[in-house]
C-alpha positions as CSV (number, residue, x, y, z in Angstrom):
1,M,0.0,0.0,0.0
2,T,1.2,3.5,-0.8
3,K,1.5,6.2,1.9
4,K,-1.6,7.9,0.5
5,N,-3.7,4.7,0.7
6,K,-2.6,4.2,4.3
7,V,-3.6,7.7,5.2
8,V,-7.0,7.2,3.5
9,L,-7.5,3.9,5.3
10,A,-6.7,5.5,8.7
11,L,-9.1,8.4,7.8
12,M,-11.9,5.9,6.9
13,V,-11.4,4.0,10.2
14,L,-11.5,7.3,12.1
15,L,-14.6,8.5,10.2
16,G,-16.3,5.1,11.0
17,L,-15.5,5.6,14.7
18,G,-16.9,9.1,14.5
19,I,-20.1,7.9,13.0
20,M,-20.3,5.1,15.6
21,L,-19.9,7.6,18.4
22,F,-22.5,9.9,16.8
23,S,-24.9,6.9,16.5
24,L,-24.4,6.2,20.2
25,R,-25.2,9.8,21.4
26,K,-28.8,9.0,22.4
27,V,-28.2,5.4,23.4
28,S,-27.7,4.2,26.9
29,L,-24.3,2.5,27.3
30,V,-25.9,0.1,29.8
31,A,-28.6,-0.9,27.3
32,L,-26.0,-1.4,24.6
33,V,-23.9,-3.6,26.8
34,A,-27.1,-5.6,27.7
35,S,-27.7,-6.1,24.0
36,F,-24.2,-7.4,23.6
37,D,-24.8,-9.8,26.5
38,D,-27.9,-11.2,24.7
39,L,-26.1,-11.6,21.4
40,K,-26.3,-15.1,19.8
41,W,-22.7,-15.5,18.7
42,G,-23.4,-18.5,16.6
43,W,-25.5,-16.5,14.2
44,L,-23.0,-13.7,14.1
45,L,-20.3,-16.3,13.1
46,V,-22.7,-17.4,10.4
47,A,-22.8,-13.8,9.1
48,F,-19.0,-13.7,8.9
49,G,-19.0,-17.1,7.2
50,V,-21.6,-16.0,4.6
51,M,-19.5,-12.9,3.9
52,F,-16.4,-15.0,3.4
53,L,-18.3,-17.5,1.3
54,S,-19.5,-14.7,-0.9
55,L,-15.9,-13.7,-1.5
56,S,-15.0,-17.3,-2.2
57,F,-17.6,-17.5,-5.0
58,E,-16.0,-14.3,-6.5
59,A,-12.6,-15.9,-6.2
60,T,-13.9,-18.9,-8.1
61,V,-15.0,-16.6,-10.9
62,V,-11.4,-15.2,-11.0
63,W,-10.0,-18.7,-10.9
64,L,-12.1,-19.8,-13.9
65,L,-11.0,-16.9,-15.9
66,V,-7.3,-17.3,-15.2
67,R,-7.4,-21.0,-15.6
68,K,-7.9,-20.6,-19.3
69,N,-4.3,-19.7,-19.8
70,H,-2.9,-21.0,-16.5
71,P,-4.5,-24.5,-16.0
72,A,-2.7,-25.1,-12.7
73,Y,-3.4,-21.7,-11.3
74,P,-4.0,-22.1,-7.5
75,W,-7.4,-21.3,-6.1
76,L,-5.8,-19.7,-3.0
77,S,-4.0,-17.2,-5.3
78,A,-7.4,-16.4,-6.9
79,L,-8.8,-15.8,-3.4
80,R,-6.3,-13.0,-2.8
81,V,-7.9,-11.0,-5.6
82,P,-11.3,-10.3,-4.2
83,L,-9.8,-9.8,-0.7
84,I,-7.4,-7.1,-2.0
85,E,-10.3,-5.7,-4.1
86,Q,-12.3,-5.3,-0.9
87,L,-9.6,-3.2,0.7
88,F,-9.1,-0.8,-2.3
89,N,-12.9,-0.6,-3.0
90,G,-13.2,0.5,0.6
91,I,-10.7,3.3,0.5
92,T,-11.4,4.9,-2.9
93,P,-14.4,7.0,-4.0
94,F,-17.1,5.0,-5.9
95,A,-14.9,1.9,-5.3
96,T,-12.7,2.9,-8.3
97,G,-9.5,1.4,-6.8
98,G,-10.8,-2.2,-6.9
99,Q,-10.3,-2.9,-10.6
100,P,-6.5,-1.9,-10.8
101,A,-6.0,-3.6,-7.4
102,Q,-7.3,-6.9,-8.8
103,I,-5.0,-6.6,-11.8
104,F,-2.1,-5.9,-9.5
105,A,-2.9,-9.0,-7.3
106,L,-3.1,-11.2,-10.4
107,A,0.2,-9.9,-11.7
108,Q,1.8,-10.7,-8.3
109,S,0.8,-14.3,-8.7
110,G,2.4,-14.6,-12.1
111,V,-0.4,-13.7,-14.5
112,D,0.6,-11.4,-17.4
113,V,-0.8,-7.9,-16.9
114,G,-2.5,-8.0,-20.3
115,R,-4.3,-11.3,-19.5
116,A,-5.1,-10.0,-16.0
117,S,-6.7,-6.9,-17.5
118,S,-8.7,-9.1,-19.9
119,A,-9.9,-11.3,-17.1
120,M,-11.0,-8.3,-15.0
121,I,-12.9,-6.8,-18.0
122,L,-14.8,-10.1,-18.5
123,K,-15.5,-10.2,-14.7
124,F,-16.8,-6.6,-14.7
125,I,-19.1,-7.3,-17.7
126,V,-20.7,-10.3,-16.0
127,Y,-20.8,-8.6,-12.6
128,Q,-22.7,-5.6,-13.9
129,A,-25.1,-7.8,-15.8
130,M,-25.8,-9.9,-12.7
131,I,-26.2,-6.8,-10.5
132,V,-29.1,-5.7,-12.8
133,V,-30.6,-9.2,-12.9
134,N,-30.5,-9.5,-9.1
135,F,-31.9,-6.0,-8.8
136,I,-34.8,-6.8,-11.1
137,I,-35.6,-10.0,-9.2
138,C,-35.6,-8.1,-5.9
139,L,-37.8,-5.3,-7.3
140,V,-40.4,-7.9,-8.6
141,L,-40.4,-9.6,-5.2
142,G,-40.5,-6.5,-3.0
143,F,-40.9,-3.1,-4.6
144,E,-44.3,-2.5,-3.0
145,L,-42.7,-3.2,0.4
146,V,-39.9,-0.8,-0.3
147,A,-42.2,1.9,-1.6
148,A,-44.6,1.6,1.4
149,K,-42.1,1.4,4.2
150,I,-39.2,3.6,3.0
151,H,-40.6,5.8,0.3
152,V,-38.0,8.5,1.1
153,L,-35.3,6.3,-0.4
154,V,-37.2,5.0,-3.4
155,W,-35.8,7.6,-5.7
156,F,-32.3,6.7,-4.6
157,L,-33.2,3.1,-5.5
158,V,-34.5,4.1,-8.9
159,F,-31.5,6.3,-9.6
160,G,-29.0,3.7,-8.5
161,F,-30.7,1.1,-10.7
162,L,-30.6,3.4,-13.7
163,I,-26.9,3.9,-13.3
164,H,-26.2,0.2,-13.2
165,L,-28.6,-0.4,-16.1
166,G,-26.9,2.4,-18.1
167,V,-23.6,0.7,-17.6
168,I,-24.8,-2.7,-18.8
169,V,-26.7,-1.2,-21.8
170,G,-23.5,0.6,-22.8
171,L,-21.5,-2.7,-22.5
172,L,-24.1,-4.5,-24.6
173,M,-24.0,-1.7,-27.2
174,V,-20.2,-2.2,-27.5
175,M,-20.6,-6.0,-27.8
176,F,-23.4,-5.9,-30.5
177,W,-23.2,-2.5,-32.1
178,Y,-19.5,-1.6,-31.9
179,D,-19.3,0.8,-34.8
180,F,-22.5,2.6,-33.8
181,T,-21.3,3.0,-30.2
182,K,-18.0,4.3,-31.4
183,K,-19.7,7.0,-33.4
184,I,-21.9,8.0,-30.4
185,V,-18.8,8.3,-28.2
186,H,-17.1,10.5,-30.8
187,L,-20.2,12.6,-31.1
188,T,-20.3,13.0,-27.3
189,L,-16.7,14.2,-27.3
190,W,-17.3,16.6,-30.2
191,P,-18.0,19.7,-28.0
192,V,-14.4,19.5,-26.8
193,K,-13.4,20.3,-30.4
194,A,-16.3,22.6,-31.4
195,W,-16.6,24.7,-28.3
196,G,-13.1,24.3,-26.8
197,H,-11.4,24.8,-30.1
198,N,-9.0,22.0,-29.1
199,S,-8.6,19.5,-31.9
200,E,-5.6,17.8,-30.4
201,K,-7.4,17.1,-27.1
202,Y,-10.4,15.8,-29.0
203,A,-8.2,13.4,-31.0
204,R,-6.4,12.3,-27.9
205,L,-9.7,11.6,-26.1
206,C,-11.1,9.8,-29.1
207,Q,-8.0,7.6,-29.1
208,V,-8.2,6.8,-25.4
209,W,-11.9,5.9,-25.7
210,D,-11.4,3.9,-28.9
211,E,-8.8,1.7,-27.1
212,K,-11.2,1.2,-24.1
213,L,-14.1,0.3,-26.5
214,A,-11.9,-2.1,-28.4
215,S,-10.9,-3.9,-25.2
216,F,-14.5,-4.3,-24.1
217,Y,-15.5,-5.4,-27.6
218,E,-12.8,-8.1,-27.8
219,E,-13.7,-9.5,-24.4
220,G,-17.4,-9.3,-25.1
221,Q,-16.8,-11.4,-28.3
222,L,-14.9,-13.9,-26.2
223,L,-17.9,-14.3,-23.8
224,K,-20.3,-14.7,-26.8
225,R,-18.1,-17.5,-28.1
226,N,-17.6,-19.3,-24.8
227,K,-21.2,-19.7,-23.5
228,K,-20.2,-22.3,-21.0
229,L,-17.9,-19.9,-19.2
230,L,-20.5,-17.2,-19.4
231,W,-23.1,-19.4,-17.7
232,Q,-20.6,-20.5,-15.1
233,M,-19.6,-17.0,-14.2
234,S,-23.2,-15.7,-14.2
235,G,-24.3,-18.5,-11.9
236,L,-21.4,-18.0,-9.5
237,T,-21.9,-14.2,-9.4
238,L,-25.6,-14.5,-8.7
239,V,-24.9,-16.8,-5.8
240,Q,-22.1,-14.4,-4.6
241,L,-24.5,-11.4,-4.6
242,A,-27.4,-13.4,-3.0
243,L,-25.1,-14.5,-0.1
244,Y,-23.9,-10.9,0.4
245,Y,-27.5,-9.6,0.4
246,A,-28.5,-12.2,3.0
247,I,-26.0,-11.1,5.6
248,P,-28.3,-8.7,7.5
249,Y,-30.7,-11.6,8.0
250,F,-28.2,-13.5,10.1
251,I,-27.3,-10.3,12.0
252,L,-30.9,-9.9,12.9
253,L,-31.0,-13.5,14.1
254,S,-27.9,-12.9,16.2
255,L,-29.9,-10.1,18.0
256,G,-32.8,-12.5,18.7
257,I,-35.0,-11.0,15.9
258,D,-36.5,-14.1,14.2
259,H,-39.7,-12.6,12.7
260,A,-37.9,-11.1,9.7
261,N,-38.4,-12.8,6.3
262,L,-35.2,-13.7,4.4
263,V,-36.4,-12.4,1.0
264,T,-37.6,-9.2,2.5
265,V,-34.3,-8.6,4.2
266,M,-32.4,-9.3,1.0
267,V,-34.6,-6.9,-0.9
268,L,-34.0,-4.1,1.7
269,H,-30.2,-4.8,1.6
270,V,-30.2,-4.4,-2.2
271,L,-31.7,-0.9,-1.6
272,I,-28.9,-0.1,0.9
273,V,-26.2,-1.2,-1.5
274,M,-27.8,1.0,-4.3
275,V,-27.8,4.0,-1.9
276,I,-24.2,3.4,-0.9
277,S,-23.1,3.3,-4.6
278,L,-24.4,6.9,-5.0
279,F,-22.1,8.3,-2.3
280,P,-18.7,9.5,-3.5
281,I,-17.1,8.9,0.0
282,P,-15.1,5.7,0.2
283,G,-17.3,2.8,1.4
284,G,-20.4,5.1,1.1
285,T,-19.6,6.1,4.7
286,G,-22.4,8.1,6.3
287,G,-25.0,7.1,3.7
288,A,-24.5,3.4,4.5
289,E,-25.1,3.9,8.2
290,Y,-28.1,6.3,7.7
291,S,-29.8,4.0,5.2
292,F,-29.3,0.9,7.3
293,S,-30.7,2.6,10.4
294,M,-33.7,3.9,8.5
295,I,-34.5,0.7,6.7
296,F,-34.0,-1.8,9.5
297,A,-35.9,0.3,12.0
298,T,-38.9,-1.6,10.5
299,F,-37.6,-4.7,12.2
300,I,-35.9,-3.3,15.3
301,S,-37.9,-1.1,17.7
302,Q,-35.2,-0.8,20.4
303,A,-32.6,1.9,19.7
304,P,-29.7,0.1,21.4
305,K,-30.3,-3.0,19.3
306,L,-30.7,-1.0,16.1
307,V,-27.4,0.8,16.6
308,L,-25.7,-2.6,17.5
309,A,-27.2,-4.2,14.3
310,M,-25.9,-1.3,12.2
311,L,-22.4,-1.6,13.8
312,L,-22.3,-5.4,13.3
313,W,-23.5,-5.1,9.7
314,R,-20.9,-2.4,8.9
315,F,-18.1,-4.5,10.4
316,V,-19.1,-7.7,8.6
317,T,-19.7,-6.2,5.2
318,Y,-17.1,-3.4,5.2
319,Y,-14.3,-3.6,7.8
320,F,-14.0,-7.4,7.8
321,G,-13.4,-7.4,4.0
322,M,-10.8,-4.6,4.3
323,T,-9.1,-6.4,7.2
324,L,-8.9,-9.6,5.1
325,G,-7.5,-7.4,2.2
326,I,-4.7,-6.1,4.5
327,V,-3.8,-9.7,5.5
328,A,-3.9,-10.8,1.8
329,L,-1.5,-8.0,0.9
330,M,1.0,-9.2,3.6
331,I,0.9,-12.8,2.3
332,S,3.1,-13.6,-0.7
333,P,1.0,-15.2,-3.4
334,Q,1.6,-18.7,-4.7
335,K,2.7,-18.2,-8.3
336,S,1.2,-20.1,-11.2
337,P,3.2,-23.2,-12.1
338,T,3.2,-22.0,-15.7
339,E,5.0,-18.9,-14.6
340,K,7.5,-20.8,-12.5
341,N,8.4,-23.1,-15.4
342,S,8.9,-20.1,-17.7
343,E,11.2,-18.5,-15.1
344,K,13.3,-21.6,-14.9
345,R,13.8,-21.6,-18.7
């Protein structure tokens, strides 16, 4: 980690502590300790296990992608990738650091940077598509519930969905209407030339975007040709997301709240994730805690338990992943046997 990343990580931890103290301002410390005493630790361990299992499914997607060119690539090396991704997603605005961090982790384990970039583009395409599919499923199952109970956040939900939908529509346009999409991008950049009177900058931007579009197009064609890989990745990613969305359910069970419906909890967690994605602060800090407290107040009437639920959820889904990422960075990856052999030669 660079010095800047360490500073950001420290700031995010301090900000998290600040939000925790702010959340506790109207809560009796005695009541909070009593809630801890009543905690069912077994269910809390299940929540941690489900989070780790979700990351394991993501690691399997990485393993499948890398295995095409590195047949003996170790699964444990693939596991480092989503763990390190969690760390850099958590310390960068809009989780922008996750993608380059994954490429770095793959390169550390002996995967060529070009192939690593290719694998991560494929993973991104499928992940975005499954986010939209998962979201549509949740909307069908529980939009009325969301609209009735938390109408204040409904527009955040719609806006977040439109952003993810726009991304996947753009990717599909690149895959199926490459030349048309290229023309649209050039047209979008045209004001730089027309109003800014800067032909060189316009040409430079067009070149950069042409390269990006070409990369997405090539990887998209690979997915279209390899339907078995596409279905495997899609299935694993759907399970990965479903496990992640189920985590609050087990946190509620750890607090002795057993009247919540699993599907309802998952639908509500999808909403929280969408709200978080709209906040530029790393990890959606502030927005995450606020939306969780507002949404899960429908299940938890006692303020101490609600605050404890929010803290546990935040630790399991955010700080736990970042902690694992720090550990993963400190462990040297097991290199691909293919790379080892090439080094000997």
